[in-house]
N, C-alpha and C positions, 0 to 999 in steps of 0.2 A: 080685657077678659076673654078667655077662650070660650068659643062656641062648642056645642056638642060635636059639630063636624070637625073641630080642630084637634080632637083628642085622638091620640094613636091607640087603636084597639088591639094591636098587635101583642100576642103573648110570647114573650122571649123564652127559649129554652136552649140548653146546651147539649148538643148531640155527640154520642160517642161515634165519630165518623169512622173509626177503625173497625167498628162491629156492624156497620151498615153498608150497603151497596150503593154507591153514587154513580149515576151515569150521566155524562157530559155528551150531548149531541152537538157535534160541530168542532172544528179544529182551527178557527180563525183567531183574530185578536181578541174577541170578547171571550171565546172558550180559554184562551191563554190566561187572560186577566182572572176570570173566574177561578181556574185551576190554581193559579198563583196564590190567591187569597185563601182558598180552601186548604191548600197544602202549607201555606204559612201557618195557619192557625192550628191545623190538624195534619202534621206530617206523615202520620200513619194511615190517613185516610184511604179507604177501600174504593178506588176510582177506576171507571172504565170510560174511554173516550171512544166515540163512535163518529167517524167522519170519512168522506171520500178524500178530502184534501186537508193536510195538517201543516201548520206553520212550523219552521225549525225551532222557535222558541217553546212552542207546545210540546214537541217532541223531547227537547232537553229537559223540560219539567217532568214529563212523564218518566224519562229515564232516571232522573234524580230520585224519584219515588217509586212506589210499588204500582204505579197506573198502568193499565193495560190499554193499548191502543188497537182498535179494530177498524181497519181502513175499508169502510163500506158505506153506502147510503144508508139513511135511516130506515129501519124496519121495526115494527112493534116488537118483535122477538127480543130485541136488545134491552127493553125495559122489563121483562117478565120477572126477573129476580131483583130488579132495583127497588130500593126504599125511597130514594130521592133522585128526581131528574132534573137536570138543568139543560134547557134548549137555547142553543147560541148561534144557530145558523143564520145566514143572511137571506133565507127564504121564509117569508111570513106564512106561506102555505104549510111548508114542513114544520115550522114552529107551532102552528096552529093543530096540526095533526098530532104532534107530540103531546100537546095539552090534552086534546080529546082522548087520546090513548091512555094517558096517565089518569085522567078523571074516571074512565071506564073502569080502570084496574085499582082505584084507590091508591095512587101513587102520589107523593108530594111532588109537585113540579114548580119550576121557575123558568118562565120564559123571558130571557134577558131584555130588558128595556120595554116591556109591556106588562105594566102592573096589574091590569085586569086578568091577565093570564098567569097569575102567580099565586101559589098557596103560601109562599114564604118570600122573605127579601134577605139577600146576603148583605148585612150591615157593615159598618165600621167596627173593628175589633182591636181592643188594646190588651196586650199580654205582657205580663211581668211576672215570671215564675208561675205560681198557681193562682194568681190573680188574673181574671179575664173579664173585661168589660165589653158588652155588645152595644152598639149605638144604632139607633133606627130613627129614621125621619119619616117613616111610614111610606117610603118609596117616593117621597116628594122631592128630596134633594140629596143624591149621593155625594155631591160636592160638600154639603154641610156636615154629612156624617164623617167625611174624610178629615175636615178641618177640626172637628170635635175629637176625633181619634188622635190627631197630632197634639192637641191641647192635653188631653189626659196623658199621653205618653210623656209630656213634659212635667206635668205636676204630681204625678204619682211618684212617691219616693222610691229611690233604687233598692231600698232595703225591705220594701212591702212584702217580699216573699218571706224573709226572716221573721217578720212580725206575724204573718200568718201561720207558719210552722210553729212559732213559739205559742201562739194562742191554741193550736191544736194539741200540742204537747200538754199545756196547762189544763185544757178542756178534759182530756183523759185522766187527770188527777182528781177532778171533782167527783164525788161519791154520791151526791144527792140525786133527787129525781130530774127529769128533763126541764121542768119548769124553773127549778132553782138554777140549773146550769145557764140557762138562757138569761135570766135575770141577772146572775152574777157576771156573766160575760158581757152583757149590755152595759152594766155600770163600769165595768173595767175598761171598755172600749169607748165609752162616750166621749172621753178626753181627745180622742183623735180628731173630732169634729170642731175642736176649738183652738 
C-alpha cells in the first residue's frame, strides 16, 4: 500500500510552447538534452538559449528550429520576458542564482538535476498524432519514465490518431447538451479498455 509520501502531487498540464517564451541557461550536454526533448514534443517552441559556450549539437538543434542563441554569461535581463526558464549550467552558483531570480519574478523554473530547485519536471512524453501522454515519476527516476515511455510507444495502436479524429467528428454531430455528449461518448469508448 502506498503511503501519503509515495503519492505524486504534481499536476500535469500541456503547454502551448509556441506561445510562451522558454529560456535555457547553458549550452552543454544537459542543455542539448533538454532542448532535444522540448523540440521533439513542441517543434515550434519559442526558445532562447543563453550561454558563453555552446556545444555543436546544441547549435545544430537551434538551427533546425527557431531557437535563438545568445552567447553571453547569465544575467537576469535574459529572463525578463521568459515564462519558463531551464537552468542547465555546470555551475551550482549560477543555477541557484537563476532559481532565485525566477522566484523573485514569478517565473516557472527547472534547475536540471536539482529537484528542490524545480517548479516543474520535464517527464517522459509519448506522442502519436494528436495523442500525447506525459509520464512523471515525481523527479524520483527519469530512467523509469524513459522505460514507461518506451512501453507506451509500443502498446498504443498506430491508428490511435485516426480513432481520435473520428471520435471528434462524431462528437460534433451530437446535438444534445454537454452531459449527454460525455455520457454517450463514454459508453461508446468503454470497449477500448476491454
